[in-house]
N, C-alpha and C positions, 0 to 999 in steps of 0.2 A: 504494500500500500504506500503510495506516495504521500509526501507531506501535505499536498493539496487535498488529496482524498481523505486523509485523516482529519485535517482541519474542517472540511465540509461535514464530516461525520460528527465531530465534537461540538461545533458551534451551533447556536440557536439563531434562527431567523424565521420570521413569519412568512406564510405562503399566500399567494394570491388565490382566493377561493375559486375564481372563474377558471384558472388554469388546472385546478384539481378536480373539478366537477365533471361527472359523466353526462353524456347527452340526455339521458332520461332525467337526471337531476336538474339540468338546465330547464327542461320543459316543466317539471314540477315547480321549480322556482318561479317561472313566469306565470303559471296558473295561480300560484299562491299570491304573487304580487297583485294580480288583478282582484282577487278576493279581498286582500288586505286593504286596498284602496277603498273598496265599498264599506268595509268595516270602519275605517277612519271617517268617512263621510256620514255614516249613520250614527256615530257615537262621539260627538264633539264635547260632551260634558260627561261627568262621572255618572249622573243619573241615566243619561242616554246609553252610555256604555254598559251599564248594568242591565238595562232593558234589552239591548241587543244581545248581550251574552245569555240572558235567560232564554230568549227565543231560540238561539242557536243550541243551547243545552237541551231544551225540550224536544227540538227536532231530532236530536241524537239520542233520545231515550232517557235523559236524566229526569229524576223525580225529586219533588221537594222533600228535604230531610225531615221536616215537621210531620209529614204524612206517613213516615216509615217508623214502625215500632221496633223492628229488628233489621239488622243488615248482615248480608252474607257476601262471600267473595263474588265479584262480578257486578254487584249492584252499583248503580250510578246515581248520585244524589247531588243536590245543590241547596244552598241556604243563602238568603239575602238579608243584609242588615241595613235598615233605614233607606233602602233604595240607592245606597252609595257604595256598599261592599257586596261582593258575591264570592262564595267559596264553592268549588266543585270538587267532588271526590269520586274516585273509582276504587271500590273496596278490594283490597288485596287478599292473598291467600294466608299470609302470616298474621299472627296475633298482633293487636295494636301495640302491646308493650314492646314489641321489637322496633317500633318507630314508624313514622310516616315519611314519605318522600314528597317534599313540598317545593313548588315553584311559586314565588310571590312577586307580584308586580303592583304598581300603583296606576290608577286610571284618572287621576286629576292632572291638570296641566296649567301652566301659567296663563292668566287671562285677565279680564277686567270684570269685576263684579259691580253691579249697580249699588249705590249707597242706599241706606234705608229710606231716605226721603230725597230721591234723585232728581225729580222733574222741576225745572225752573225756566224762566223766560229772560232773555237778555237781548237787547237791540232787535226786538221783534223776531227772534228765533227761539225755538224750544230746544233745550238740551237736557241730557241726563248726566248727572255726576257719578263718577265711578271711584272705586277703590281697587287698585291693582292687587292681584293674588299671585304670590310666588315671585320668583326672581325674573324680572323683565328688564329689557332696555326700553325705556319709555318712548324714545323717539321712534322705535320701530312700529309703534301702534298708531301713529298719525298717518293720515292720508291713505288709508287702505280701507276697503269695504268690510264692514262688520255686520254680523248677524246677532240677534238676541235669542238666547235659548234659556229655558228654565221653567219654573213653576210659580204660581201664585195661589196661596191658600186663603180663601175667603172666610168671613165670619160664620157663614152658614155651613161650613165644613167642606164646601166644594173645593176641589183642587184643579186649577186650570193649567194645562200645559201650553207653553208658548214656544214657537219656533218661527221667527221671521227673518228672512234674508237668505234662505237657502234655495228656494225655488227661483227659476228664471223670472217668474211673474211677480215675485216679492220685491218690495223696496229693500235697500240696504241702508246702513247707517255709517257714520264716519266721524272721526276726530280731525278737525281741520289743523293745518300747520301754517306757520308764518311764511309769507312769501320772502324769497331771498333779497328782494329789493329793500325790505324794511327790517332785515334780520341782523343788522350790524352788531347790536348789543348781544343778541342771542348767540351769534357765531363766535363771540369771544369767551363764552362760558365753557366749562368742562362739559364733555359729552354727557356725563351723568346728570348735569344740571340744566341742559338745554331745554328740556321739557320737564316741567314740574308736575308732580302727581295731581295737584288740584287743577291742572290744565287739561287733564285727560277727560274732557267733557264731550259727550257724543251728540252730534247734531241729529235731531229727530223731527224737526218741523219748521215751517216758515209761513204758513197761511193762517191768519187769525179769523175769528168769528166776526161777523158784522154786527156789532152791538155797542151802543154807547154806555151800557151799564157795566161792562167788564173792562178792567184795566189791562190784565194779562190775557189778551185775546188769543195769542198763539198757544199758550199753555192750556187755556180752556178748550181750544180746538183739539189738542192732543188728548186731553182727558176725555173729551166727548167721543173721540175715535176709539179709545181703549174701552170705554164703557159700552159702546155699541158692539165692538168685536168680542169682548170677553166678559162684560158685565162687572168690571172692576172700577174702583174709584181710588183716589190718591192714597188713602190710608192703607190700601191693600199692598202697597209697596213694602210696608213694614213686615208683612208676613209673606214675603216673596224671596225666591232665590233666582235671580236673573243674571245671566252671564253674557258678556259681549265677547265673541270669538270671531276670528277671520271668516269671511263669507265665502272664500274660494274653496274649490274642491281639491282633493288629492290628485296629483298628476305624475306621469312619468317625466323624468328629467334627463336631458342629454340626447344627442343625435342617436346614440345607441340604446337609449331608454334603460340605462343600467341603474339609475337611481329613482327613488320615489321622493317627491317633495310634498309636504302637507303640514298642516297645523296639528299639534298634539302628539307627535310621534314619541316624545318623551312623556309618558312611558307606554303609550298604547301599542307601540311596535312590539314591546315585550309582552304586554297583555295578550295581544293577538297570537303571538307564537306559542305562548304557554297554553292558551286556550286550545289552539289547533292540536298541540301535542297531546293534551289530555283526552281530546276527542278521538285521537288515533291509537290509543292503547286499549288493550282488551282484558288481559289477565295478568296484572302486575303482581309481583311477589309481595311487596309492601303496598299498603294503601297509598294511592297517588292523590295529591291535593293540588289544585290550582287556586291560588288566593289572589283576588284583586281588591285593592284597598284604596282609600281616599286620603287626602290631606298630606301626602308626602311632601308636596312642594312648600308647605308651611310648617314642617316639623313633625308630621305624623300625629298631631294632637287630636283631641276631641273623640266623640264616640264612634266615629267612622274611620279614624286613623289607626295606624299600627300600634299606638300606645293604648288603645282601647282594650278592655278585657274580652271583647267579642271573640277574638281568635282562640284564646284559651278555652272559652266557654264552648265553642263549637268542637274543638278537639276533644274535650271531655265528653260531649254528647256523642260524638262518633265512637269513642272508646266504649261507652255504655251500651250503645245500640249494637255494636259488633260483638262484644263479649257477653251481653245480657246481664251485666251487673255494674253497680257503682263501686269502684275500688280506687280510692285516692292514690294509693301507692302505685297501682298499675297505670293510672292516668299520668302521674309524675314520671314514671319510667318511660311511657310512650312519648312524652314530650322531650325528655332528655335524650332518647335514642333516635329522635327524628333529625333529618338533615334537610337543609333548604338551599335552593339557589335563589338568591335575591336578584330577581330578574329586572335589572334597570340598565338604562343606556349609559354609554361612556362617550368620551370626546374623541372624535376622529381628527387626526392631524390635518389642519387646513393649510393648503399651499399659500394662501394669502396672509396667514398669520403664524408662520412657522416658529417665530421667536419665543412663543409662550410654551412650546412643547419641548420635552426632552425625548428625542426620537427613539433612543434605546428602550424607553419604557412608555411608549405611547402606541395607541391603536391607529390603524390605517383603514380607511374605507375600502371595502372589497377584499380584506384579508381575513374574513370570517368573524365569528362572534368573539367578544372581548371578555377575558377572564381577569377580574380585578381582585387581588388578594385583600386589598383594603381600599377604601375611599377616604373620606374625611378631608380636613383642611390643614395644610401646613404640617404640624407635628402629629398627623393622623387623628386630629381631634374630630370626634364624631364617627369614627370607624369601628368596625368589629374586628378586623385583622384576622383572617382565617388561619387556622393552624396548618403547619406543614403537612401533617398526616392527611387532613381533609383535602387540601389542595392536590396532593398526589393522587388521592382516590378519585377526585373529579377528573383530573387530567387523564388518568388511565381509562375511565369510562369514555371520554371523548375520543381518545386515540383508538380504542377498540371498536368504535363505531364510525370511524372515518369522518369525524367532525373537524372541520378546519377552524382552528381557534388561535387566538393571539393573546399575549399578556400585555397589560397596560395599566396606567393610572391617569389621573385627571390633570395633566399638564405639569409644569415645573413646580417644585416643592413650595417655593415662596410666592408663587403666582396667585394662588387662590385655592380652590378645591370645592368639594360638594359632598353631600351625604345621600344615603339611601335608607331603606327600611332595615338593612342588615343588622345594625346595632341593636334594634329593638327585638329582632328575632333572636340574636345572640344572647340578649338578656334573659331569655327563657331557658337558657342552657342547651340550645341546639347548635349543631354545626351549621355554619352558614358562610357563603361566599357570594360576592357580587359577580354577576356575569350578564351580558346582554349585547345590544347592537350598538356599534359606534355611530355617532351622529355628527353631522356638520350643521352649523347654525343653530345649535341647541338653545332652547328657550325663545327662539324667534317665532314669528307668526308662520314661518315656512321652513320647517326643518327638513334635512336631507339624510336619507339612508341608502345604502347599497343593497340591491335585491339579493345578492349572494350572501350578505351578512344576515339578512332576515331569514333566509332559508337555513343557514347554519345554526342560528339560534334555535329554530324549530327542531332541527336534528339533535341538537345537544339536549334539549328538554325531553324529547322522546327517549333518548338513550338513558338519561338520568332516571326517568320513571321506570324503565324496563329492566335496567341492568344493575341497579343498586339493591 
């Protein structure tokens, strides 16, 4: 063996997934990408994502966990928490105290939420005030078409679902930006200060009622329209959850259509691939669980975030219905023996901004799914830091199933960082590691992913469910 041959054998380098994929995998990848774009368009909010997931699950034979008294191997069940979390499980052959195999993703994305009292009139225009949700670059949300999604709960108990801006016949909404001719002062500010949070006000109307009795004629007109369409009045905004999201559809990107561009791929790209993988397994050794949670973008707090007791409660319920008894020691053992892939996106090296990445430890678009031993910020703050033993176990599973994967972290050490749900799963005494799809333009209104990476994420989750 020559020195060159030995060096090639000993060194590590990531592989381009397209170069390694078989023709039949290329076809499966393209079919998956088409289906994935439909999933993105149908579920732009966490509530919509749960509703779409439930329908997909029912179509594939999943039943409500609440309606099952006992569970046996092969049963497929799901449970929903407050319309914002959903858990799907395929019951395995082994006893629950041997642990579960879990793939967990989040289905909330950065966006603009309407404030509690949002509607006002200024200069004979009606606008809605917003409060941004999650980490956004505020300037990216001006001068793009926006749609309104969400629910309004009325005093009589009626819940109104609202989605305006997605159909071709719908109006869209917009946050205006300052023309460059008058932006001298604005252009001298830091990028983070160029658009203030209180300036993210959405234009929604400009025709007032013809009345000498009303001062805010345009606001009154908008209230009248809302009352006619939905039977709501201004105080109903207080009991509403309305989100402004980009109004454009998911699209193929590039002459070769190798990428997908869309809003909300962080983290619905991982939600979709984990869903598809649990749909495609039949008789796992250990019970397989797909968990989709809310609130990750703001710290996983609240009763629908990963810090909620909901996940532990459902695991306990699964244990009881599989074994036929309540035994706290066995429940604790089941949780401790469980392992989880924290399925979240990573940052792909961007050719336009290479200086913030340390390339030896970064992911590249098209080089497969990314395995991240830890996330967090700077000194690993907010990370779970997977053990060497579990990392090797996961790598072996991927290699044995021809999964193209790469190792990486979120940019240079002192540059910044980010978190996932991994640390909260780790707090339950489970093995957990972050892995998912590399993304370009993360947290922007139009995120980019490579189709090959999406396919490899799917393959990795199927392998994890089947072979562990």
